[in-house]
C-alpha positions in Angstrom: 54.4 -135.4 -63.1 50.8 -134.3 -63.1 49.5 -132.8 -59.9 45.9 -133.1 -58.7 44.8 -129.7 -59.9 41.2 -130.2 -58.7 42.3 -131.4 -55.3 44.7 -128.5 -54.9 41.9 -126.0 -55.8 39.5 -127.8 -53.4 42.0 -127.6 -50.5 42.7 -123.9 -51.2 39.0 -123.2 -51.2 38.5 -124.9 -47.9 41.5 -123.0 -46.4 40.2 -119.7 -47.8 36.7 -120.3 -46.3 38.2 -121.2 -42.9 40.5 -118.1 -43.0 37.6 -115.9 -43.8 35.5 -117.4 -41.0 38.4 -116.8 -38.4 38.9 -113.3 -39.7 35.2 -112.4 -39.2 35.2 -113.9 -35.7 38.3 -112.0 -34.7 37.0 -108.8 -36.2 33.6 -109.1 -34.4 35.3 -109.7 -31.1 37.7 -106.7 -31.5 34.9 -104.3 -32.3 34.1 -104.0 -28.6 37.5 -102.6 -27.9 38.0 -100.3 -30.9 36.7 -97.2 -29.1 39.1 -97.8 -26.3 41.9 -96.9 -28.6 40.5 -93.7 -30.0 42.1 -90.4 -28.9 40.7 -86.9 -29.0 43.2 -84.1 -29.5 40.8 -81.6 -28.0 40.9 -83.4 -24.7 44.7 -83.9 -24.8 45.2 -80.2 -25.4 43.8 -79.3 -22.0 40.6 -77.9 -23.3 38.5 -80.2 -21.1 36.8 -81.7 -24.1 35.5 -78.5 -25.5 35.8 -77.9 -29.2 38.6 -75.5 -29.9 37.0 -74.2 -33.1 39.2 -76.3 -35.3 39.5 -79.9 -36.5 42.9 -79.1 -37.9 45.3 -81.7 -36.4 48.4 -79.4 -36.8 46.5 -76.6 -35.0 45.5 -78.9 -32.2 49.1 -80.3 -31.9 50.4 -76.8 -31.6 47.7 -76.0 -29.0 48.9 -79.1 -27.0 52.5 -77.9 -27.3 51.8 -74.3 -26.2 49.1 -75.0 -23.5 50.1 -78.3 -22.0 53.9 -78.1 -22.4 54.0 -74.3 -22.0 56.0 -74.0 -25.3 59.0 -75.6 -23.5 61.6 -76.1 -26.2 63.4 -78.5 -23.8 60.6 -80.9 -24.6 62.1 -81.5 -28.1 60.9 -85.1 -28.8 63.9 -86.0 -31.0 66.4 -85.9 -28.2 68.6 -83.3 -26.3 70.2 -82.0 -29.5 73.6 -82.7 -27.9 73.9 -86.4 -28.6 77.3 -87.9 -29.5 75.9 -89.6 -32.5 73.5 -87.4 -34.5 70.2 -88.6 -35.8 70.3 -90.1 -39.3 74.0 -90.8 -38.9 75.4 -93.9 -40.4 77.9 -94.2 -37.6 75.7 -96.4 -35.4 74.2 -99.8 -36.0 71.6 -101.9 -34.2 72.1 -102.5 -30.5 71.9 -106.1 -29.4 72.1 -106.6 -25.6 69.7 -107.1 -22.7 70.5 -103.7 -21.3 68.9 -102.1 -24.4 66.1 -104.7 -25.1 63.6 -105.3 -22.3 63.0 -109.0 -21.6 65.9 -110.2 -23.7 67.3 -113.5 -22.3 70.9 -113.1 -23.3 73.4 -110.6 -24.7 72.6 -111.1 -28.3 69.2 -112.6 -29.0 67.3 -109.4 -29.7 68.4 -106.3 -31.5 66.9 -102.8 -31.7 67.1 -101.8 -35.4 68.9 -98.6 -36.1 65.7 -96.6 -36.7 64.2 -97.6 -33.4 67.1 -96.1 -31.5 66.5 -92.7 -33.1 62.8 -92.1 -32.9 61.4 -88.7 -32.1 59.6 -90.2 -29.1 61.5 -88.8 -26.2 58.4 -87.0 -25.1 56.7 -90.3 -24.5 59.3 -91.8 -22.2 57.8 -90.5 -19.0 54.2 -90.5 -20.1 51.6 -91.3 -17.5 49.9 -94.6 -18.6 47.1 -94.4 -16.0 43.9 -94.4 -18.1 41.4 -94.5 -15.2 40.1 -91.1 -16.3 40.3 -92.0 -20.0 42.9 -89.3 -20.8 45.9 -91.5 -21.5 44.7 -92.4 -25.0 44.1 -88.7 -25.8 47.5 -87.8 -24.5 49.2 -90.6 -26.4 47.5 -89.4 -29.6 48.8 -85.8 -29.0 52.3 -87.1 -28.2 52.4 -89.3 -31.3 51.3 -86.4 -33.4 53.8 -84.1 -31.8 56.6 -86.7 -32.4 55.4 -87.1 -36.0 55.6 -83.3 -36.5 59.2 -83.2 -35.4 60.0 -86.4 -37.3 58.7 -84.9 -40.5 60.6 -81.6 -39.8 63.7 -83.7 -39.2 63.3 -85.5 -42.5 62.7 -82.3 -44.3 65.8 -80.7 -42.8 68.2 -83.7 -43.3 66.9 -84.8 -46.7 68.8 -82.1 -48.7 72.1 -83.2 -47.0 71.5 -86.8 -48.3 70.4 -85.5 -51.7 73.7 -83.6 -52.0 75.9 -86.4 -50.7 74.2 -89.2 -52.7 73.1 -87.3 -55.7 73.7 -90.1 -58.1 71.3 -92.4 -56.2 67.6 -92.5 -56.9 66.8 -93.5 -53.4 68.1 -90.8 -51.1 64.6 -90.3 -49.6 64.5 -94.1 -48.9 67.6 -93.7 -46.8 66.1 -90.9 -44.8 62.9 -92.7 -44.3 64.6 -95.9 -43.3 66.3 -93.9 -40.6 63.1 -92.4 -39.3 59.9 -94.0 -37.9 57.8 -93.2 -40.9 58.2 -96.6 -42.3 57.1 -98.4 -39.1 53.5 -97.3 -39.7 
């Protein structure tokens, strides 16, 4: 059969125009809130907003670690280092019950994927979410950067083990990334 090529193109054009209009409206409405989400590592590091003489993120995250957390190695964001099941292990699957998933209605309707159970985000669990003074966004940025630093170190440390174990596979790094939070974005 012959389809109505011109009609299909016209319908697509109308939908594209409508989609573009909606996109622009939503984008314009969201611009008023964009600055509310911006963090400043200088402020999170306890420098009272003063410039620390560097814009190097790694330096500022290290400042946050040493000044704010007093270099406390017990604040390791990947866990306690004594867990029964080690990070990046293939011994554990997704967890699917309402004890693990907030707002789940039953014992199996929502699952936490494997990588979500092993994020290097333990430093965020007891984070103060009060943003009355505007510091929560700065602290969140510092903690996310701190977690990302350890997540990256963890991948770097564990990748050679996977490379050795699965040497015949072209995708060992994909396995490591799938078991981290790097692919969540």
